[in-house]
C-alpha positions in Angstrom: -1.5 -7.4 46.6 -4.5 -8.1 44.3 -4.9 -4.4 43.5 -1.2 -4.1 42.7 -1.5 -7.2 40.4 -4.4 -5.7 38.6 -2.6 -2.3 38.3 0.5 -4.0 36.9 -1.5 -6.1 34.5 -3.3 -3.0 33.1 0.0 -1.2 32.8 1.6 -4.2 31.0 -1.4 -4.2 28.6 -1.0 -0.5 27.9 2.7 -0.8 27.3 2.2 -3.8 25.0 -0.3 -1.9 22.9 2.1 1.0 22.7 5.0 -1.3 21.8 2.9 -2.9 19.0 2.0 0.6 17.6 5.6 1.7 17.7 6.6 -1.5 16.0 4.2 -0.8 13.1 5.5 2.8 12.9 9.1 1.5 12.6 8.0 -1.0 9.9 6.3 1.9 7.9 9.4 4.1 8.3 11.6 1.3 7.0 9.3 1.0 3.9 9.4 4.7 3.3 13.2 4.8 3.7 13.6 1.9 1.3 11.4 3.7 -1.2 13.3 7.0 -0.9 16.7 5.2 -1.4 15.2 3.4 -4.4 14.1 6.7 -5.9 17.5 8.3 -5.3 19.3 5.4 -6.9 17.0 5.7 -9.9 17.7 9.4 -10.2 21.4 8.8 -10.0 21.2 6.3 -12.8 19.3 8.7 -14.9 21.9 11.5 -14.2 25.0 9.5 -15.0 24.5 9.2 -18.8 23.8 12.9 -19.0 27.0 13.7 -17.1 29.0 11.5 -19.5 27.5 13.3 -22.5 28.2 16.7 -21.0 31.8 15.8 -20.4 32.2 14.8 -24.0 31.1 18.2 -25.3 
């Protein structure tokens, strides 16, 4: 029983470390996604006036 407890404790520690690493990866991915959307919105804003000018011609 003691061996099983030790084994499960070690497994829990490993899984917790993996969870924390994945949590950081998700956090980083969200930052990247937010930046990409921000860049895309900025590009759309820059393109809109050009399209309006092109339509007037």
